[in-house]
N, C-alpha and C positions, 0 to 999 in steps of 0.2 A: 446652203450649208453642204462643204464638202469636205469628206474625211479624207486623209491618203489612206492608199492601200498599204496595210501591213506586209511587211517581208515576211514569205511562209506560209501565208495564212491559206492558201488554197494554191495547189500545184497547177498547169497546165500541161495536157490540152483538158485535164476535166474542170470543167465549169458545173459546181453545185446548182442543185435546180432549190430554189428556195420562195415557198408560198407566203407573202405578208399580206394580213387581215385585221383591216385598217378601216375603222369607219369614218374615220377622220380623216376626210380626204388631203389635207394641207400636209395632212403631218406624214399622211401614209406617202407621200409624192416626197418628201424630205427624207422619210427615212430609206425608200426605194433609190434613191440619189447616193445616197451613204452606199448601202450595201452592196448596191454595184459597183463602187470604188472599190469595195475588199474584192471583187472578181467571184460575186455570186449572179448567176441567172434569176432575175426577179420576176416573180408572177405576182400580181396586184390583186386582193380583193376587198371589195368596198364594203362587202358584208356577209353575214353567216352563211346564206344561202348560195351566195357565190362562192364561198369559199368550198362546200360541200361540193359545188359542180364541178371545179378543178381539181378537187381530191379525188373525185369520182373517173376522168379522163386521162390523167396524168400523174405520176409517181414525182412527189418531191423527196431528196433528204433530209430538208427542214422546214417544220414550219414554223412560222414567228407573228402569233396572235394577239388580237386583245379580248381581255376577257369579258369587258362590259360592251356588250353591243345590243344594239334593240333586236327583236323578233328571236332571232337565232344567237345566242352569246357565245362565246368563245370555248365554253367547257363542252358546249354541246358538238362543237365542230371538233374540239379534242376528242370526243367519245369515239365519235366517227370513222376519225382518222385511224385511230388504234386499230378499228376495228378491220376496215377496208384498207389499211398499209402499216403492219405493224412495225415495220423497219424504220418509217420515218418518224423522226425526233422534233417534238414540238414544245417548241419553250413559248412560254406565256408573259405577257405583259399587261400590266393595268398601273392605274394610279389608285385606286383604291386598297389599300394594303390589310383586307380583312382576313380575319384567320378562315371563313366559308369558303375565299378565293384560291389564298393560298396553299393551304393544308389541301384540298378537292382537287387541284389541280395537278398537285404531284403525288396524290391517292391516285388518282385517276389516268396516270401515265406520263403524264407532263415530263420531257426532258429536265426541264428546270423554270424558272419565274425571275422576271424583273420587273422592277417596278419604276414608273415617271414619277417625273422627270427621269429622262433616260442619261446614263452615265454611259459614255459611247464605250470606251475600253471593257467596261461588264458586259456590254451587248456581245462587243465584238470575240470576246473569249469566251463567253458560254456559248456562241453560235460554234466557235470554233471546237469547244467538247463535243458539242450536241453532234456537230459532220462526223468528228472522229469515231464518236462512239456509233455513228449509222456505218460506217465504213467498216469498222471491229463486227458489229452483228452482219453485214453483207457477206463477210471472208468467211463466217461461221456457216452462214445461212439458218442463222436461229433468231426467234422472233420471238420479245420478252412477253412475258403474260403480263396481262393488264391486273393491277392490283385492285382490292376492293373499294368502294367507296368510303369518304372521308367518314371519321366523327367529329363533330364539334367542339369544339374546347372551351372550356368555360373562362378564357380569357378575353380580354376586352380594349377595345382603341385600334384606331385606323392611320395613325401616323406613320412616318417611316420608320421610326426604329422598331415599333410594333410589326411594322410588314416585313422586316430583315430577321426578327425572332421569329415571327410563323413561317417563314421558309424554312429557317434554318431547322426547328422544329418537325417541319417535313421530312427533311432529309435524314433525320439521325433517328428516327423514328423507327425504322426498319430495323431488323437485328438487335445485335447486344451489345452492342460497343458501351464503353463504361462513358458517361457524359458529366463534367463538371457544370454545376450552374452556380455564378458568381454573381452577388449583387448586393446592396444595401438592404437592411432588415424592411419589410414590407413591400418588398419590389412585385412579390407572386414566385418567389422561386420552387414552392411547391407545386402551385398550379402550373406549371412550365413542365415539373417532372411527372404530373399528371399526364399533360396535355402528351408526352413523349410516349406513355406508358399505354394511355387511349389510342393512338395512332399508330401504335405497333403489332405483332401478331401477337404480342401477349395479352391484348387485351380484355379477354376473358378469363384470365390467370389473375393471382391476388396482388392489387397494389398497398405495400407498407410500406407506411413512414415513420421513420422512429429519431428524438430529436435529442442529439448526442450529447447536448449543451443543456439538457434536462436533468438529466440521471445522474449521481455518481458513478463513478470508475467499477466497482462490484456488481451494482446492480447495470450498468449497462451493458456488461460481458455477459451476465446471464439473460439478459433480454435478447441482444443478438445471438448468442451461440446455443443456450438453452442449459441445462444440467440432466444429470442422471439421478435416479433416485439415490440418497444416502450421499451425492457430495457435497451436503452441510447438512447442520441441524434442523432444518426447514425444507431440504428435499425431501418430503413423504413420495413424491412419484417422479416420472419421467416429464420434462417440459421441454419443450421443444421452442428453440430460438426462434426471432422472425427471419432469419437465413433459409432455416429451412422451411417457416409458414409461407417462404414469398417464392418457394422455389415453382420454376415454371412461370412467374410473374414477373417483377420489379420490386427493386427495396432501394428507398429514398433515403439515404445516411444525411438527417437536415444537420447543419451546423460542424458538418466533420470536424473543421478546424480546432473543434474542443478537446476532440477525441483524446486520451492519453497516448504517448509512444509505444508503451507496451501494448496496448488494443490494436494500435495499428499495425502492429506484426503479424496477429492472430487473424488479420480482416485481410492482410497481404496473402494470406495463404488460401482464403476464399478466393480471391479475384485471380490467383494461380493455378490454384490444382483444382477449384471448381468442387470444393468438398468441406463439410463443417463440420467439428466434434465436440459434443454438449459437452459442458464441465463434469468433471470426474468420471469421464466415459473413456475405454482404452479405443472405441472404434467407430474411425468416420464415418461420415454418410455422405454419400456423393448429392451435388445440386445444383441445378439448375437457373441462376437466379441472375436476373441483369441489374448490377448495381449503379443508383445513380447516388450520387455528391451534392449539395451545396452548402457555400457559407458565406458568410459576409467577411469574412477572414480575410487577407492576403496571404492565398497560401505558401505564393514563393517566399514572402518574408519570415512566414514563419521556418520553412526548411532549411534560411540561412541562419535562425538564431536557435536552431535543433529542435525545435518543438513540435518538427510536421517530417514523415521519414520520405528522403529522396523518392526511393522507389515507388513509394506509395503514390505520392504525389504525379509521377509521368506516368501510373495506372491511372488514374482518374482522369489525365490531363490530357487524354487521347482527343477527346472534343471539348471545348470549354463556349457554354453560352454563357453573355452577360444579357442581365437584366435592365433594362432603365428604370431611373430613378423619375418619378413624377415632374419633378420640376423641368426634364428633358423633355418630356411629353404630354405637355400643357394641353395643348389640342384635344388631347383624349379623355379631357375632364368632362366636358358636355355626357359623352358616350356614358363615361365611369358614373355619373352622376344618374340617369337614367336608370342605370342596370341595377345599381344599390337602390334607387327609390322602389323601382318594379318590386327586388327581392324583399325590401321592410314593409310594402304594401301589403307583401301577400302576408309576414308573418304578425303586423298590427294591425291588420285589417282596416288599413286607411284607403285613402283614395286621392294621394297628394300626385299631381301632374305632372311638376317640375320644378324649374327652381328658376328663381324672378331674374330678370337681367342684372338688377345691383348685386342678388348674390352670387351669381356665374362670376363676376366683377372681381369679387374678394374672393372666390375661390381660386382664381387664375392669378391673383396678385399673391397668393399665400406661398412660400418656398417650401413646404410639406417636407418635413424632415422626418416624417416616418411616413412618407411615401403612400404609395395607393390603400395600404393599411390604415393611417392616419385618416384618409379620404373619408374609407369606408365606414368607422368610427362617427365621423361628425355628420355622416348624410343619415345613419341609424339614429343619432340622438335628435337631429331635426324632425325627420319622421313622427318619431314616438312622443314627442313633445307637441308638433303640432298641431294644431286645429284650425290651419287655414289650405284653399287648394293648391298652394304654393309655398316650396321654400322660402322665406324673406330675407334678406340679409340679418335683420333682429332674431332669426333662428340660430344663427350660425355662436360658434363660440365666442369668448370676449378676444380672443388674440386674433380671429380672423374678420372681425369687425371692421377696421381700419385699416386700409392699406398699408403695405409692408414692403419692404426693399426685399429681392429675393438673399437668402443667405446658405452659402455654399461651406460644408465642410472643409474645415482648414485654412477658409479665406477670414480676412479680417470682419467685422460686425460694423456694420453701416450705423453711421450715427443718427440721432434726433435730426427730425426735419432739413432733409435731405431734396434737395429739387430733383424733378424728373430726370434732368440734364444730368446731374451727379451722381443718380440712383444707376443709370445705364452705363455709364463710365466706370462704375463701381465693378457690374456684374459683367462689362465686357473685360476687365482686367482682370477680375481672377478667376475666369474660363479660360482666358489666356495663358494664366499662372498654370491653370491644371491641368492644360493638355501640352504645359513644356514648351509654347511658344509654338507649337505646329499649328497653322494659321488655317489648314485643311479641318483639323478635328476640331479647332476652335469653332467655326464657322456651320460645322453641323449640328454643332451641339447647340449653337444660338440660334439654329433652325435661320440661315442666311446664305447669301456667297459667300465667294472670299472677297469679290470686287467689293461688296456691300461692306464687308469686316476691313478691308483695307483703307476705305474712304472716313471708316466712323472712327478708326486707329489716328488717322491724322488730324479727324476734328478736335479728339479728346486729346490729343497730344500725346497718345500711348505708346511709347516705347518696348517693342517687344522682349529688344535682348536684355533691356534693364528688368522687365516685368519677369521675363526668362528667370533671373538670377533672385527674382524676389526683393529686389531691391526699391521697387516701385511698386507702391500701394495704392496709388493711382487717386 
């Protein structure tokens, strides 16, 4: 496999030295050919110890290393290189998108993290940025300090969608950048916010979450900003708001799309001036709080409808993270089940060992409109009521006991008695419609490659242009 060398990537006569660390010999040789065609001088190490020997004897500008290797893993290689060659930029690669590897690699000093199967454009761009960063550091003769070891997150899943989520968390956690977390209810938006906090330099300070949809305006204002004694009839003493309480740490504004426009203006002042004022008080209080926001609503649409301030939206939208719905990462269901079973075993004093094959099949056929939160409740119920060693299909709620075709928000509901062929056709039609005919996006969501999707579109007679315009319901 030969990739053409991109224009402007590496300038002659300089040829960047790249150490490729990969224990899969066939994959290593293929990558070496591609990287050489891009203009890198490639040295291949087929094991961790071999990589360590090369790193001790020769300086490399960039290292591209696999994380999962026998004996000496990529993280160990990364740490040694960061000590020996602080200017060398290390990019980690793995087929296992776990939070431990993604976050730990970034926190241990990796420049970036790429997942298998590879996208050559992504690797090429990442290596190019790593090389530019090396050159910049070399000109300044500054070596970046190695960050502290990662703290584990309470997120579960190894799907590609979760790997990308972990990678984004690791990148945005440092500093105080405002982050907007968007996703359907039950997808774990607060867990993502806690993960950002736990992996930031604010981790030892407070993390405070407030649900903007759960409180009426006057009460929400008091909770956010606090009040001075005498501000109203029940204000018998000063009360700090959560903006004060979270100072030095992180404040999550959950379901921020439900906040009134008048409160949005006061919140904007906190973001712009780094200060807050209690109700009924005349003096402002300086605050150092990192604000994260989450919403299951489309804030852009709320801005268009005049229900959300555009200036506040742009302040929140510095970095946006989307939490994937469970229906788009069903390969994570077994791991999620194990996690919830262990949690509720401890609470209920049970010793349930897992989920039966038939029950797991039912769980993976279900569409999960309530996402991970719904799965959590299903497993909790099954653990509490179960007297057997495994969760069986009959332990599941009635709506999960019979296989059902996937149902997506905004898509037509499938009729009863559909064949597997008809169910797949309907599912593909809905995904193509939701992605507005974008074949790459549809294939990614379906978990197949574009070639397979084109074949299925032809097989089922699905016309993308008609689906995009909503004229073909399948």
